[in-house]
N, C-alpha and C positions, 0 to 999 in steps of 0.2 A: 591709528595706523599700525599695521603689523610690522614688527621688526625682529631681527635676529637677537635672541636672548642668551643662547648658550650653544656650544658645540660639545659633542661627546664622542671621543675617539679612544682607541686603545690598540697597541700592537698585538695583543694576545686576547683572543675572543674570551669573553666572560670575566675578564679581570677588571680591576678598578678603572673607571673612566678618567681620561685626561680632558681638560677644558681649555683649549687654546683660545687666544683672542681672535685668531683668524685661521681660516683653512684655505687651501688651494685645491679646487676641484679640477681634476683631470678627467679624461674619458674613463679612467679606471677608478674614479673616486678619490679619496684622500690618500696620498702616498704613505704607505706604511701602516695604514689602519687595517686591523684584523688580518694581519699577515700570518699569524701563528694561531694554533689552537691545541688544546690538550685532548687526548683520545683515551678511550679505554684500552686495555691491553690487547683486545682482539681487533683493534684498529677502527672501531666505530666511534662516532662523536659522542660527547657527553650530552645528556638530555635532561630536561625538567629540573627537579630539585637537586640533582647530582652536581649541577653547576654552582649551587649556592655557596660552598666554601671558597670558591675562587673570587667572589665579588669584592672582597675586601683586600685582595692582594694586588699591589700596583706593579705593573710590568713596564720597563723602559728598554727600548731597543736602540742600540748604537750601530747603525748600518756601516759606518766607517770601520769600526773595530770588530764588527760582526759578533757583538755580545748582547745578551739579554740580562737584565737585572730585575729580580723580584724583591719587593719590599713587603714583608708580612706584617699583619697586625701585631703591634708591640715593637716594631722597628727593626727586626732582624732582616738583613739584606744578604742575598745570594746572587753572585754573578757567574755566568757561564756562557759557553759558546752558543751562538745562534746559527752556526753553520750546519746545514743538513748533511746527512751521510746516506749512502746506499741508493738503491734504485727507487724511483717514484712509484707510488701505488695509488689506486683510485679510491677516493673517499666520497661517500654519498652525503651531500649537503643539501638538505631541504629537497627541492625538486630538480636538482642538478647534480652533476658529478664534477669533482675537481681532482687534479693530480697533486699529491703531497709527498713530501719526503720527511723522514724522521730526523729529529734533532736530539741525539742522545746526550747524556751527561748531567751536569749539576742542576740544571733548571727542572728537568723532568723528575729527578730524584728528590729535590727539595719540595716540589709541589706534591709529590706522592706522599711524603712524610706529613705534609700539612693536612691533606685530606684523608690520611690513613687508608689509602687505597693505591694500588699501583697504576700509574698513568704514563702515557707516552706524550711527547711533545712533537708536533708536526709543523712544518712550514709549507704553505701553499705555493705551488709553482705559479709564476706569472703566466698569463694575466689574471689568474684566479685570485680569490680572497675568501676568508672564512666567515664572512657575514651572510646576510640574507640574499635573496634573489635579485635585489636591486641595490645599487651603490649608495643611494640616499634614502633616508627616512625623515619624516617631518611630523612634529607634534606641537600643537599650541598649548601654552600653559593654561589658557582659559578652559580647555577641555579637561585638563587635570583638575582644575579647581571645581568644575562641574561634577566630575566624578566624586570628589570629596564631599560635596554637598549632598549628592544622592546617597552617599553612605552614612550621612549624618555625622561626619567627622568634624572635630573642632578646627582642623586645618587640613589642607590638601595633602595627599600622599606625596612623598618625594618623587619628582618626575624622573630622576635618574634611573629608577627601576625599569623604565620603558626602553632605555638604552637607544634612544633615537639620535641620529647624527645631528639634527638641527632642531632646537626648541625655539618657539616663537612667542613673543609677547605682543600685547596690543591687539589681539584677535577676539572675535566672538567665539563662544564655545563651538567646536566642530566646524569652524570656518574652513579649515584645511580640507574637509570632506568635499566642500563645494568646488574645490579646484581640480578634483579628479577628472582626468581627460583633457585638461587644459595646460597652459604653460604659465610659469611664474619666473620673475627675475629677482634674484637675491644678489646684491653686489654686482660683480662682473660675470656671474653665472646665470644661465637660463636652464630651468628644469621642466621636464614634462611630468606632471603629477599623475600617479597611477592609482592602483587599487588600495583599499584599506589594509592595514597590517594585522594579521591574526596574532593573538596573544597566547602565551603559555604560562605555566605556573610560576616562573621566575618573577613575574610582575607582582606577585603577592609577597615578595621578600624585601627586607630592608637592603638598600643597595650597598651598605657598608658591612653589615654583619652577616647578611644572608639569612637572617632569622625571619620567619613569617610575621608580618606586622600589619597587613591591610588586606581585606577581603576583595581584592581587585576583581577577580574572575566572577565571584558571586554577584557583585554590583553590575558588572558589564553584562552578565547574563540576563539582567532585567530589562536592558534597553539597547544593547549593542550586539545582538546575536544575528549572524548571517549564516544560515544553514547550520553546520556544526561548529562554526568559528565564532569567536568573540573578538571583535575588531576595535582597534584604537590607534589613531595615527594613520599616516599614508606613506606609501612608497613613492619614489620619484626616480626618474632617469635623467642623465645629464645630456641636455641638448647642446649647450654651449659651455665649455669649461671656463673657469675663471676664479678669481679670489672672492671670498665672502668674509666680512668682518662683523664683529659684534656691533649691533646698532644699525646695520644696513637695513633699509626698508625692503619690504616685500611688495613687488609690483605685479599685479595679475595682468598678464598680457592677453590671454584669451581663456574662455571657459569651454566646457564640453559642447554647449550649443553653438558657440562661435566656430569651433573647429568643424563641426558637422556642416555648418553653413558656408565654410570656406573663408571665413574672415580671419586673416592672420596679420598681426601687427609687425 
């Protein structure tokens, strides 16, 4: 039986993941998840391997005090304001645009020193967020294990590299693909499962150090290629908000064929 194995959230895009025991899905996703992101000096988002140095930096947001704290590898901590300043500007995020405002100060300065490149910190204006085009992503650990077997690895690659909101145990490999176009219930939430997730070079990197450690894209190219994309995991949209906890079962309510036939539970 498929169950929820882990959650992956972070207040700042591309920084170290947090793993809460439960999440509350609203119509806008998990409150506070991917609210901030670092940008190049010209106001464009970081892409590809340029994000790797951020992976091992933990970000904590205190919305009450409006502060962010970064904890760097080695233990150095820097706290600074999370309050944006100035006028909002348009940022291109994947296939959409979002309004963001810059957050100047200690956080951007400390991350710039860490990556040895001048960066800006931005806060996405509500109702936007800095993640992908869908608020939920799902991946089964069985799919990750199959990927490792195909690579001839002694053990599976660390699934955190895929940075999916929800990881599932107890599945068959790629079982999540079969839910595309249908609905699933996890805990108190109902999700409409969508298209596969296209992958980028960051999935070849160790999720703590950012160093290349697994030929993920090369392996996916052998059996998970769709057009010009290498796909792994699925997107989902929130049909009914609600809480989800570790260990909650996944109930498939309907599949693509059921939806076409008009069968709705």
